[in-house]
C-alpha positions as CSV (number, residue, x, y, z in Angstrom):
1,X,0.0,0.0,0.0
2,X,1.9,3.0,-1.2
3,X,1.1,6.8,-1.3
4,X,2.5,7.6,-4.7
5,X,-0.9,8.4,-6.2
6,X,-1.4,12.1,-6.8
7,X,-5.1,11.8,-6.3
8,X,-6.2,13.4,-3.0
9,X,-9.3,11.1,-2.7
10,X,-7.0,8.1,-2.7
11,X,-4.8,9.6,-0.2
12,X,-7.6,10.6,2.2
13,X,-8.8,7.0,2.0
14,X,-5.6,5.5,3.1
15,X,-6.1,6.0,6.9
16,X,-9.5,4.4,6.7
17,X,-8.0,1.4,4.8
18,X,-5.1,1.2,7.2
19,X,-7.7,1.3,10.2
20,X,-9.7,-1.5,8.5
21,X,-6.5,-3.7,8.2
22,X,-5.6,-3.0,11.9
23,X,-9.2,-3.8,13.0
24,X,-9.0,-7.0,11.0
25,X,-5.7,-8.0,12.8
26,X,-7.4,-7.2,16.2
27,X,-10.5,-9.3,15.3
28,X,-8.5,-12.2,14.2
29,X,-6.1,-12.1,17.1
30,X,-3.1,-10.7,15.4
31,X,-3.0,-8.0,17.9
32,X,-4.3,-9.4,21.2
33,X,-6.5,-7.5,23.7
34,X,-4.2,-5.9,26.5
35,X,-1.1,-5.8,24.2
36,X,0.6,-2.7,22.9
37,X,0.4,-1.9,19.2
38,X,3.6,-1.8,17.1
39,X,5.1,1.8,16.9
40,X,3.9,4.3,14.4
41,X,7.1,3.6,12.5
42,X,6.7,-0.1,12.6
43,X,3.2,0.1,11.4
44,X,4.2,2.5,8.6
45,X,6.8,0.2,7.4
46,X,4.5,-2.8,7.6
47,X,1.7,-1.1,5.4
48,X,3.9,1.0,3.2
49,X,2.4,4.4,4.3
50,X,3.6,7.5,6.2
51,X,3.5,7.8,9.8
52,X,0.9,10.6,9.4
53,X,-1.6,8.0,7.8
54,X,-0.8,5.5,10.6
55,X,-1.6,8.3,13.2
56,X,-4.7,9.0,11.5
57,X,-5.9,5.3,11.5
58,X,-4.9,4.8,15.0
59,X,-7.0,8.0,15.9
60,X,-10.1,6.4,14.0
61,X,-9.7,3.2,16.0
62,X,-9.5,5.2,19.2
63,X,-12.6,7.0,18.2
64,X,-14.3,3.7,17.6
65,X,-13.3,2.6,21.1
66,X,-11.2,-0.4,19.8
67,X,-7.9,0.9,21.2
68,X,-6.8,3.0,24.0
69,X,-4.0,5.5,23.9
70,X,-1.6,5.7,27.1
71,X,0.4,9.0,27.1
72,X,4.0,8.2,26.8
73,X,3.5,4.5,26.6
74,X,1.8,3.8,23.3
75,X,-1.7,2.4,22.0
76,X,-3.2,-0.7,23.5
77,X,-6.0,-3.1,22.2
78,X,-9.0,-3.2,24.3
79,X,-10.9,-6.2,25.1
80,X,-14.3,-6.3,23.5
81,X,-16.0,-6.1,27.1
82,X,-14.0,-2.7,27.6
83,X,-14.9,-1.0,24.4
84,X,-17.0,2.0,24.4
85,X,-18.4,1.5,21.0
86,X,-19.4,-1.2,18.6
87,X,-17.9,-1.6,15.3
88,X,-18.3,-4.1,12.5
89,X,-15.8,-4.0,9.6
90,X,-17.9,-4.1,6.5
91,X,-15.2,-5.5,4.5
92,X,-15.0,-8.4,6.8
93,X,-18.6,-9.2,5.9
94,X,-17.5,-10.2,2.4
95,X,-16.4,-13.4,4.3
96,X,-19.3,-15.9,4.3
97,X,-18.4,-17.1,7.9
98,X,-18.7,-13.4,9.3
99,X,-21.9,-12.9,7.3
100,X,-23.3,-16.1,9.0
101,X,-22.4,-14.7,12.4
102,X,-24.1,-11.5,11.7
103,X,-27.4,-13.1,10.5
104,X,-27.1,-15.5,13.5
105,X,-26.9,-12.3,15.8
106,X,-30.0,-10.9,14.0
107,X,-31.9,-14.1,14.5
108,X,-31.4,-14.0,18.3
109,X,-31.9,-10.2,18.8
110,X,-34.6,-9.4,16.2
111,X,-36.8,-12.6,17.0
112,X,-36.8,-11.6,20.7
113,X,-37.5,-8.0,19.9
114,X,-40.5,-9.0,17.8
115,X,-41.8,-10.8,20.7
116,X,-41.5,-7.9,22.9
117,X,-43.0,-5.6,20.4
118,X,-46.0,-7.8,20.1
119,X,-46.7,-7.4,23.9
120,X,-45.8,-3.7,24.3
121,X,-46.7,-2.0,20.8
122,X,-49.1,0.9,20.8
123,X,-51.4,2.0,18.1
124,X,-48.8,4.6,17.1
125,X,-46.1,2.0,16.7
126,X,-48.4,-0.2,14.6
127,X,-49.0,2.8,12.3
128,X,-45.4,3.5,11.7
129,X,-44.7,-0.2,11.1
130,X,-47.5,-0.4,8.6
131,X,-46.3,2.8,6.9
132,X,-43.0,1.0,6.2
133,X,-44.7,-2.0,5.1
134,X,-46.9,-0.1,2.7
135,X,-43.9,1.4,1.1
136,X,-42.1,-1.9,0.7
137,X,-45.2,-3.3,-1.1
138,X,-46.3,-0.1,-2.9
139,X,-45.0,1.7,-6.0
140,X,-41.3,1.8,-4.6
141,X,-41.1,-2.1,-4.1
142,X,-38.9,-2.4,-7.3
143,X,-36.7,0.7,-6.4
144,X,-33.9,1.3,-3.7
145,X,-36.6,3.2,-1.6
146,X,-38.1,-0.1,-0.6
147,X,-34.7,-0.9,0.9
148,X,-35.0,2.0,3.1
149,X,-38.5,0.9,3.9
150,X,-37.4,-2.6,4.9
151,X,-34.8,-1.3,7.4
152,X,-37.3,1.3,8.7
153,X,-39.7,-1.7,9.3
154,X,-37.1,-3.4,11.4
155,X,-36.2,-0.2,13.2
156,X,-39.8,0.5,14.1
157,X,-40.4,-2.9,15.6
158,X,-37.3,-2.3,17.7
159,X,-38.6,1.0,18.8
160,X,-41.9,-0.6,19.7
161,X,-40.3,-2.8,22.4
162,X,-39.8,0.5,24.5
163,X,-36.3,-0.5,25.2
164,X,-34.0,2.2,23.8
165,X,-31.0,-0.1,24.0
166,X,-32.7,-2.8,21.7
167,X,-33.5,0.1,19.3
168,X,-30.0,1.2,19.3
169,X,-28.5,-2.1,18.7
170,X,-30.8,-3.1,16.0
171,X,-30.8,0.2,14.2
172,X,-27.0,-0.3,14.1
173,X,-27.3,-3.9,12.7
174,X,-29.7,-2.7,10.0
175,X,-27.1,-0.5,8.6
176,X,-24.6,-3.3,8.3
177,X,-27.2,-5.5,6.4
178,X,-27.9,-2.9,3.9
179,X,-25.3,-4.2,1.5
180,X,-26.7,-7.8,1.9
181,X,-30.2,-6.6,0.6
182,X,-28.6,-5.0,-2.4
183,X,-26.8,-8.4,-3.1
184,X,-29.9,-10.3,-2.6
185,X,-31.6,-8.1,-5.2
186,X,-28.7,-8.8,-7.6
187,X,-28.5,-12.4,-7.5
188,X,-32.2,-13.4,-7.1
189,X,-35.0,-12.9,-9.6
190,X,-36.4,-9.5,-8.4
191,X,-40.2,-10.1,-8.8
192,X,-40.0,-13.5,-6.7
193,X,-37.6,-11.8,-4.2
194,X,-39.8,-8.8,-3.5
195,X,-43.0,-11.0,-3.3
196,X,-41.4,-13.4,-0.8
197,X,-39.7,-10.7,1.3
198,X,-43.0,-8.6,1.6
199,X,-45.0,-11.7,2.4
200,X,-42.6,-12.5,5.2
201,X,-42.9,-9.0,6.5
202,X,-46.8,-9.1,6.4
203,X,-46.8,-12.2,8.6
204,X,-44.6,-10.4,11.1
205,X,-46.9,-7.4,11.0
206,X,-50.0,-9.6,11.5
207,X,-48.6,-11.1,14.4
208,X,-47.8,-7.7,15.9
209,X,-51.3,-6.5,15.4
210,X,-52.7,-9.8,17.0
211,X,-50.4,-9.1,20.1
212,X,-49.1,-12.6,19.6
213,X,-45.4,-12.9,20.8
214,X,-44.7,-16.4,19.9
215,X,-46.1,-15.8,16.4
216,X,-44.1,-12.6,15.9
217,X,-40.9,-14.3,17.1
218,X,-41.5,-17.2,14.7
219,X,-42.3,-14.9,11.8
220,X,-39.2,-12.8,12.3
221,X,-37.0,-15.9,12.7
222,X,-38.4,-17.4,9.5
223,X,-37.8,-14.1,7.7
224,X,-34.1,-13.7,8.8
225,X,-33.5,-17.3,8.0
226,X,-34.9,-16.8,4.6
227,X,-33.0,-13.4,4.1
228,X,-29.8,-15.3,4.9
229,X,-30.4,-18.0,2.4
230,X,-31.2,-15.5,-0.3
231,X,-27.5,-14.3,0.1
232,X,-26.1,-17.8,0.2
233,X,-25.9,-18.0,4.1
234,X,-27.3,-21.2,5.8
235,X,-28.3,-20.8,9.4
236,X,-28.7,-24.5,9.8
237,X,-29.1,-24.4,13.7
238,X,-31.6,-21.6,13.6
239,X,-33.7,-23.5,10.9
240,X,-33.6,-26.9,12.7
241,X,-34.7,-25.0,15.9
242,X,-37.4,-23.2,14.0
243,X,-38.7,-26.2,12.3
244,X,-38.7,-28.2,15.4
245,X,-40.8,-25.5,17.3
246,X,-43.3,-25.5,14.2
247,X,-43.7,-29.3,14.7
248,X,-44.6,-29.1,18.3
249,X,-48.4,-29.3,19.0
């Protein structure tokens, strides 16, 4: 990675690229929690960039709460439980295993959120959720606006739980899956994809209207399992558990 390009845009992107590489090293254990990062010069030599680029990259990771700078000592990797912020490297989601982990997290969080929302939703919450569903199934269904409506649908369900932390976490995850929705649209017949996707959301909405927590959780779980499969990710354990639950009287 060299700074020889005369493009300002490329130069400005370098700190972000170095930050992403450092983050990946941290996530994979190359730089372990509690250990000090190499010096700026060592990192500059490693990545083939200037110390200024390294300094900016480290500042980004510090702002993300991934590392801690100790004056006169250096920068140290923070353990996940000590981090003040959540960060997911979007480039890392190109790896199928990481995408599977993200969908697995969605399945756990959003199924439980749907159950809580079914119990706690107000008329106002249902109006907001229905508005997002109408956008998804209306004139925008073939356009990018339906993706925004899809994400809004999930955020509004999280809001209906009445738990601000749930809303914050699910809203964050929604932004991470935006790319997967675009990908699903690119690799699946759009007409079939939209119809199936909207149908899954309708079942979730109907369970929320009925105030049926179990049905809401099941519908959300089925949707996320299906969404994962549409981008080539198999949630085998989640599907087996879901099907086992459906077979019980």
